[in-house]
C-alpha positions as CSV (number, residue, x, y, z in Angstrom):
1,M,0.0,0.0,0.0
2,K,1.8,3.1,-1.2
3,Q,1.1,6.6,-0.1
4,K,-0.1,9.2,-2.6
5,R,2.2,12.1,-3.5
6,D,-0.3,14.6,-2.0
7,E,-0.5,12.6,1.3
8,A,2.0,12.5,4.1
9,G,0.4,9.4,5.7
10,M,-2.3,8.6,8.2
11,T,-2.2,9.4,11.9
12,G,-4.5,9.1,14.9
13,C,-5.6,12.3,16.8
14,E,-4.1,12.0,20.3
15,E,-7.1,13.8,21.9
16,C,-10.1,12.1,20.2
17,G,-8.5,9.0,18.5
18,L,-9.9,9.7,15.0
19,V,-7.7,8.4,12.2
20,V,-7.1,11.0,9.6
21,T,-5.1,11.4,6.4
22,L,-2.4,14.1,6.5
23,P,-1.8,16.0,3.2
24,V,1.4,17.6,2.2
25,L,1.1,21.1,3.5
26,A,2.2,24.3,1.9
27,P,4.1,26.9,4.0
28,G,1.7,28.6,6.5
29,Q,-0.9,25.8,6.4
30,R,-2.1,23.9,9.5
31,A,-3.9,20.5,9.5
32,N,-6.5,20.1,12.3
33,C,-8.6,17.1,13.4
34,P,-12.0,17.5,11.8
35,R,-13.7,16.1,14.9
36,C,-12.1,17.9,17.9
37,G,-10.0,20.6,16.2
38,H,-6.7,19.4,17.7
39,L,-3.6,20.6,15.8
40,L,-2.2,17.6,13.9
41,M,0.6,19.3,11.9
42,K,1.7,22.7,10.8
43,M,4.2,23.9,8.2
44,I,6.0,27.2,8.7
45,A,7.9,29.0,6.0
46,N,11.6,28.2,5.7
47,P,11.5,25.9,8.8
48,Q,15.2,25.0,8.9
49,H,16.6,28.5,8.4
50,R,14.2,30.2,10.8
51,T,14.4,27.6,13.5
52,L,18.2,27.5,13.3
53,A,18.4,31.3,13.6
54,Y,16.1,31.5,16.6
55,G,17.8,28.5,18.3
56,M,21.2,30.0,18.0
57,A,20.0,33.4,19.2
58,C,18.5,31.6,22.2
59,L,21.7,30.0,23.2
60,V,23.6,33.2,22.8
61,M,21.1,35.0,25.1
62,L,21.3,32.2,27.6
63,V,25.1,32.5,27.9
64,L,24.7,36.3,28.4
65,S,22.0,35.7,31.0
66,V,24.3,33.7,33.2
67,S,27.5,35.6,32.6
68,F,26.8,39.1,34.0
69,P,25.1,40.6,37.1
70,F,21.4,40.0,37.1
71,M,20.1,42.2,39.8
72,S,21.3,44.4,42.7
73,F,19.5,45.2,46.0
74,S,20.7,48.0,48.4
75,V,19.4,49.3,51.7
76,Q,21.1,52.0,53.8
77,G,24.3,51.7,51.9
78,I,24.5,47.9,52.1
79,R,24.4,46.4,48.6
80,Q,23.8,42.9,47.4
81,E,24.4,41.8,43.7
82,I,23.5,38.5,42.3
83,T,23.7,36.5,39.1
84,L,21.1,34.2,37.7
85,M,22.9,31.1,39.0
86,H,23.1,32.7,42.5
87,S,19.5,31.8,43.1
88,V,20.3,28.1,42.7
89,E,23.3,28.4,45.0
90,M,21.3,30.2,47.8
91,L,18.5,27.6,47.7
92,S,21.1,24.9,48.1
93,Q,22.7,26.6,51.0
94,F,19.4,26.8,52.8
95,E,18.9,23.0,52.4
96,N,16.4,23.3,49.6
97,G,18.2,21.2,47.1
98,P,15.0,19.9,45.3
99,L,13.9,23.5,44.7
100,A,17.4,24.5,43.5
101,L,17.4,21.5,41.1
102,L,13.9,22.4,39.9
103,L,15.0,26.0,39.1
104,L,18.2,24.9,37.5
105,L,16.5,22.4,35.3
106,T,13.4,24.3,34.1
107,V,15.1,27.6,33.5
108,V,18.7,26.8,32.4
109,V,19.6,23.1,31.8
110,L,16.4,21.8,30.0
111,P,16.0,24.9,27.8
112,A,19.7,24.6,26.8
113,C,19.4,20.9,26.0
114,Y,16.1,21.5,24.1
115,M,17.6,24.3,22.0
116,S,20.8,22.4,21.3
117,S,18.8,19.3,20.2
118,V,16.5,21.4,18.0
119,L,19.5,23.0,16.3
120,Y,21.0,19.7,15.6
121,L,17.8,18.0,14.4
122,Y,16.8,20.9,12.1
123,W,20.3,21.2,10.8
124,L,20.3,17.5,10.0
125,S,16.9,17.7,8.4
126,G,18.0,20.5,6.2
127,K,21.2,18.8,5.2
128,H,19.8,15.4,4.3
129,G,16.1,16.2,3.7
130,K,13.7,13.2,3.8
131,I,15.7,10.0,4.1
132,N,14.9,6.4,4.3
133,Q,13.8,5.1,7.6
134,D,16.4,2.3,7.6
135,S,19.3,4.7,7.2
136,V,18.3,6.9,10.2
137,N,20.7,6.5,13.1
138,H,19.0,5.2,16.3
139,R,20.7,8.1,18.2
140,V,18.8,10.6,16.1
141,K,15.5,8.9,16.9
142,R,16.4,8.8,20.6
143,L,17.4,12.4,20.6
144,C,14.1,13.4,18.9
145,R,12.1,11.5,21.5
146,L,14.0,13.1,24.3
147,T,13.6,16.6,22.9
148,L,9.8,16.3,22.6
149,R,9.5,15.0,26.1
150,I,11.5,18.0,27.5
151,E,9.3,20.6,25.9
152,P,6.4,20.7,28.5
153,W,8.9,21.4,31.3
154,L,10.4,24.6,29.9
155,M,9.4,27.4,32.3
156,V,11.5,30.3,31.2
157,D,8.5,32.5,30.6
158,V,7.0,31.6,34.0
159,F,10.3,32.6,35.6
160,L,10.3,35.9,33.9
161,I,6.8,36.7,35.3
162,G,8.2,35.6,38.7
163,I,11.0,38.2,38.3
164,L,8.6,41.0,37.6
165,V,6.4,40.0,40.6
166,S,9.6,40.1,42.8
167,L,10.5,43.5,41.5
168,I,7.1,44.9,42.5
169,K,7.3,43.2,45.9
170,I,10.6,44.8,46.9
171,A,10.7,48.0,44.9
172,A,9.1,49.9,47.8
173,L,11.5,48.5,50.4
174,A,14.9,49.3,48.7
175,D,16.7,50.3,45.6
176,V,16.7,47.6,42.9
177,G,19.1,47.7,40.0
178,L,18.8,45.7,36.8
179,G,21.9,44.3,35.3
180,M,22.9,43.4,31.8
181,S,21.9,39.8,32.2
182,F,18.3,40.8,33.1
183,W,17.7,42.3,29.7
184,A,19.5,39.4,28.0
185,F,17.1,37.1,29.9
186,C,14.1,39.0,28.7
187,I,15.2,38.6,25.1
188,Y,16.1,34.9,25.8
189,T,12.5,34.3,27.1
190,V,10.9,35.8,24.0
191,L,13.2,33.7,21.7
192,V,12.5,30.5,23.6
193,V,8.7,31.0,23.4
194,K,9.0,31.7,19.7
195,C,11.3,28.8,18.9
196,V,9.1,26.3,20.8
197,S,6.1,27.5,18.8
198,M,7.9,26.8,15.6
199,V,8.7,23.2,16.4
200,D,6.1,20.7,15.1
201,R,6.4,17.0,16.2
202,T,4.7,15.5,13.1
203,W,6.7,17.6,10.6
204,L,10.0,16.9,12.4
205,W,9.5,13.1,12.4
206,L,8.6,13.2,8.7
207,Q,12.0,14.6,7.9
208,F,13.7,11.5,9.2
209,A,11.3,8.7,8.8
210,P,8.1,8.5,6.6
211,M,4.9,7.1,8.1
212,V,4.6,3.4,7.6
213,P,1.1,2.7,6.1
214,L,-1.1,-0.1,7.5
215,S,-3.3,-2.0,5.1
216,D,-6.1,-2.7,7.5
217,V,-6.5,0.8,8.9
218,K,-8.4,3.5,7.0
219,A,-9.3,7.1,7.6
220,G,-12.4,7.4,9.8
221,D,-11.3,4.6,12.2
222,S,-10.7,5.4,15.8
223,H,-9.1,3.9,18.9
224,H,-12.4,1.9,19.4
225,S,-11.7,0.1,16.1
226,R,-9.1,-2.0,17.9
227,N,-7.0,-2.4,14.8
228,H,-4.1,-0.1,15.6
229,I,-2.2,1.7,18.4
230,A,-1.1,5.3,17.8
231,C,2.4,6.2,19.0
232,H,2.3,9.2,21.4
233,V,5.9,10.2,20.3
234,C,5.8,10.2,16.5
235,A,2.0,9.8,15.8
236,Q,2.7,6.6,13.8
237,L,-0.1,4.0,13.6
238,N,1.1,0.6,14.7
239,P,-0.6,-2.8,14.5
240,L,-1.9,-4.3,17.7
241,P,1.1,-5.7,19.6
242,E,1.3,-9.4,20.4
243,K,3.2,-8.8,23.6
244,A,3.4,-6.1,26.3
245,H,6.0,-3.3,26.1
246,S,6.2,-3.3,22.3
247,R,8.0,-0.6,20.4
248,C,6.9,1.7,17.7
249,L,7.9,0.4,14.3
250,R,8.8,4.0,13.2
251,C,10.5,5.7,16.1
252,G,11.2,2.9,18.5
253,G,9.3,4.5,21.3
254,K,7.3,2.5,23.8
255,L,3.7,1.9,22.8
256,H,0.9,2.6,25.2
257,P,-2.3,0.6,24.4
258,Y,-5.6,2.2,25.0
259,H,-6.4,1.3,28.7
260,P,-8.6,4.2,29.8
261,R,-9.4,2.7,33.3
262,Q,-5.8,2.1,34.1
263,N,-4.7,5.6,33.0
264,L,-7.6,7.0,35.0
265,Q,-6.4,5.2,38.1
266,Y,-2.9,6.7,37.7
267,A,-4.3,10.1,37.1
268,W,-6.5,9.9,40.2
269,A,-3.5,8.8,42.3
270,L,-1.4,11.8,41.2
271,L,-4.3,14.2,41.7
272,L,-5.0,12.9,45.2
273,A,-1.3,13.2,46.1
274,S,-1.4,16.8,45.0
275,V,-4.4,17.4,47.3
276,V,-2.4,16.0,50.2
277,F,0.5,18.4,49.5
278,L,-1.9,21.3,49.1
279,F,-2.6,21.5,52.8
280,P,1.0,22.1,54.0
281,A,1.6,24.4,51.0
282,N,-1.1,26.8,52.3
283,L,-0.7,26.3,56.1
284,Y,3.0,26.6,56.5
285,P,5.1,29.7,55.7
286,M,6.3,30.1,52.1
287,M,9.2,32.2,53.2
288,Y,10.6,33.9,56.3
289,T,11.5,37.6,56.4
290,V,14.2,38.8,58.9
291,S,14.2,42.5,59.6
292,L,16.4,44.0,62.3
293,G,16.8,40.6,63.9
294,K,13.1,39.8,64.0
295,S,11.9,36.8,61.9
296,E,8.4,36.6,60.6
297,G,6.8,33.8,58.5
298,S,4.6,34.5,55.5
299,T,2.1,32.1,54.0
300,I,0.7,32.4,50.5
301,L,-2.5,34.1,51.7
302,G,-0.6,36.1,54.2
303,G,1.6,37.5,51.4
304,V,-1.4,38.4,49.3
305,V,-3.0,40.2,52.3
306,L,0.2,42.1,53.0
307,L,0.6,43.2,49.4
308,W,-3.1,44.3,49.4
309,H,-2.6,46.4,52.5
310,H,0.5,48.1,51.0
311,G,-1.5,49.1,48.0
312,S,0.0,46.7,45.5
313,Y,-3.4,45.6,44.2
314,P,-2.3,44.3,40.8
315,I,0.5,42.2,42.1
316,A,-1.7,40.9,45.0
317,M,-4.3,39.8,42.4
318,V,-1.6,38.1,40.3
319,I,-0.2,36.1,43.3
320,F,-3.7,35.2,44.5
321,L,-4.7,34.1,41.0
322,A,-1.6,32.1,40.3
323,S,-1.0,30.6,43.7
324,V,-4.5,30.1,45.1
325,I,-7.2,30.2,42.4
326,I,-5.3,28.3,39.7
327,P,-4.1,25.3,41.7
328,L,-7.6,24.9,43.3
329,A,-9.4,25.4,40.0
330,K,-7.1,22.9,38.3
331,I,-7.6,20.3,41.0
332,C,-11.4,20.7,40.9
333,A,-11.5,20.7,37.1
334,L,-9.4,17.6,36.8
335,G,-11.4,15.9,39.5
336,W,-14.6,16.7,37.7
337,L,-13.2,15.5,34.3
338,F,-12.0,12.2,35.9
339,L,-15.4,11.6,37.5
340,K,-17.2,12.2,34.2
341,A,-14.6,10.1,32.3
342,G,-15.2,7.2,34.8
343,G,-19.0,7.5,34.6
344,H,-21.3,5.5,32.4
345,D,-23.1,8.4,30.6
346,D,-23.0,8.6,26.9
347,N,-20.3,11.0,25.8
348,E,-21.9,12.5,22.8
349,G,-19.9,14.8,20.5
350,R,-20.9,18.1,22.1
351,K,-20.2,17.0,25.6
352,A,-16.9,15.5,24.6
353,I,-15.8,18.8,22.9
354,R,-16.7,20.8,26.0
355,R,-14.8,18.5,28.3
356,L,-11.9,18.4,25.9
357,K,-11.7,22.2,26.0
358,L,-11.7,22.2,29.8
359,Y,-8.9,19.6,29.7
360,R,-6.8,21.7,27.3
361,L,-7.3,24.7,29.6
362,T,-6.1,22.8,32.7
363,E,-3.0,21.7,30.8
364,F,-2.2,25.3,29.7
365,I,-2.6,27.0,33.1
366,G,-1.1,24.4,35.3
367,R,2.6,25.4,34.9
368,W,1.9,29.1,35.7
369,S,1.3,28.3,39.4
370,M,5.1,27.9,39.6
371,I,5.3,31.7,39.7
372,D,5.3,31.8,43.5
373,I,8.2,29.3,43.8
374,F,10.3,31.4,41.4
375,V,9.5,34.5,43.4
376,V,10.7,32.9,46.6
377,A,13.9,31.7,44.8
378,L,14.8,35.1,43.5
379,L,14.0,36.9,46.8
380,V,16.1,34.4,48.8
381,A,19.1,35.1,46.6
382,L,18.6,38.9,46.3
383,V,17.6,39.9,49.9
384,Q,20.5,38.7,52.0
385,L,21.7,41.7,54.1
386,Q,22.4,39.8,57.3
387,N,20.2,40.9,60.2
388,L,19.2,44.2,58.6
389,M,17.0,42.4,56.1
390,A,17.0,38.8,54.8
391,I,14.6,36.3,53.3
392,Y,14.8,32.6,53.7
393,P,12.7,29.8,52.1
394,G,9.9,28.2,54.1
395,P,8.7,24.6,54.3
396,A,5.6,25.4,52.2
397,A,7.8,26.1,49.1
398,L,8.6,22.5,48.4
399,S,5.0,21.3,49.1
400,F,3.6,23.9,46.7
401,A,6.1,22.9,44.0
402,S,5.0,19.3,44.5
403,V,1.3,20.4,44.0
404,V,2.2,22.0,40.7
405,I,4.3,19.1,39.4
406,L,1.8,16.4,40.5
407,T,-1.2,18.2,38.8
408,M,0.9,18.6,35.6
409,L,1.7,14.8,35.7
410,A,-2.0,14.0,36.4
411,A,-3.0,15.9,33.3
412,M,-0.3,14.3,31.2
413,V,-1.2,10.7,32.3
414,F,-4.9,11.2,31.7
415,D,-6.1,9.9,28.3
416,P,-8.7,12.4,26.8
417,R,-9.8,9.8,24.3
418,I,-12.0,8.3,27.0
419,F,-14.4,11.2,26.4
420,W,-15.2,9.7,22.9
421,Q,-17.3,6.6,23.1
422,D,-17.1,5.8,19.4
423,V,-18.6,9.2,18.4
424,I,-18.9,9.5,14.6
425,A,-18.3,13.1,13.4
426,A,-21.3,14.4,11.5
427,D,-19.3,16.8,9.4
428,L,-17.1,14.4,7.4
429,Q,-18.7,14.9,4.1
430,Q,-15.3,15.8,2.6
431,S,-13.9,12.4,3.5
432,Q,-14.3,11.1,0.0
433,A,-12.0,13.7,-1.5
434,E,-9.5,13.9,1.4
435,P,-10.6,11.4,4.1
436,G,-10.3,12.6,7.6
437,I,-8.5,15.9,7.0
438,T,-9.3,19.5,7.2
439,A,-6.8,22.2,6.5
440,N,-7.3,25.7,7.7
441,P,-6.9,28.6,5.3
442,I,-3.3,29.6,4.9
443,Q,-2.0,31.6,7.8
444,K,1.5,33.0,7.4
445,E,3.5,32.6,10.5
446,P,4.2,36.0,12.1
447,R,7.8,37.2,11.8
448,I,9.7,38.9,14.6
């Protein structure tokens, strides 16, 4: 069974399970699932050149961000100057190694690894073009799998918002100076966000290995057809495995059969664990402030009330939204989705779409709760003026970080295809011409 020249192959939507046929896209076009609207593939103009340019600029800005003074803090002639890496060092000194490791990984190490991998993969794709699957080195496939798994844990943009929150918090207490690395980090953040938005999983895998067609799978099938397993790494459709722990025939990644109840149990376990950590995160101090030898603890709500009393209404609302409302809302939303997914009601198309939109929202907002952790990390490094004024991390910081990570993992483990109980899309009249595919009108990618 050979693929047509105007087709890139068939894939299964990871959010609703519908099997669709991918066309060869022109620059600026996007292919979306005709049933749930999930983005299946996009094609940007000059993908190799533009991605290489942004990736190299990211690495240059990252080097500048860690090489020069980041911020300075002075009170009554006593001055404290820090670099970006100083936040990690101070957290380690105060016996908060897990938080220091989390900051180092999500802001420096993982973004650097991601950008380096993207540069290599896009350089390789531009050099060799589309090559035969048998000639692809296993190291390239392994690197591509690792790169795509790193992407959800890049929190450079969240850290920048945390910096801005910290500035507003301490601007009224002392003189704050911004170093060269701060401005380099701002540019670095913008470049990282732009570069990540340009990387497309389906397109990238097509440069190294074409999709392998399956003779018994056709467009319009779904995960309920029980004739294939869709790879979560490269979107390849695989035949049902004869043994457990089978590997994808295209990328070599581990296949995960459709076991909605099992995935739901894992998701419930992670969500309940996050609820357990939520109590100490809100009851214990997030940080301790020492002023003239007097130490005072501050909880999340206590910090919000203090900012409100000082007239910092916008920043108080940001902290309250990111650290109180969003974690609670995400836990409640995921709990409601898990209950509905485990029920026995018929998940018709409209209900499934609504629940899927809520699920996408919880995935998007979950990482932004890390703002308060980054605020604490920066303040601990910046405000160290001995007994005159100092800030130390509290026991709630690690608990709150655990809440954020566990809710993110719960959303990742959950399989949204459980919302679709073999729903047949009513708007597939075009399936005869191009089965299972809808391409949005051409939208040129914005240039910066």
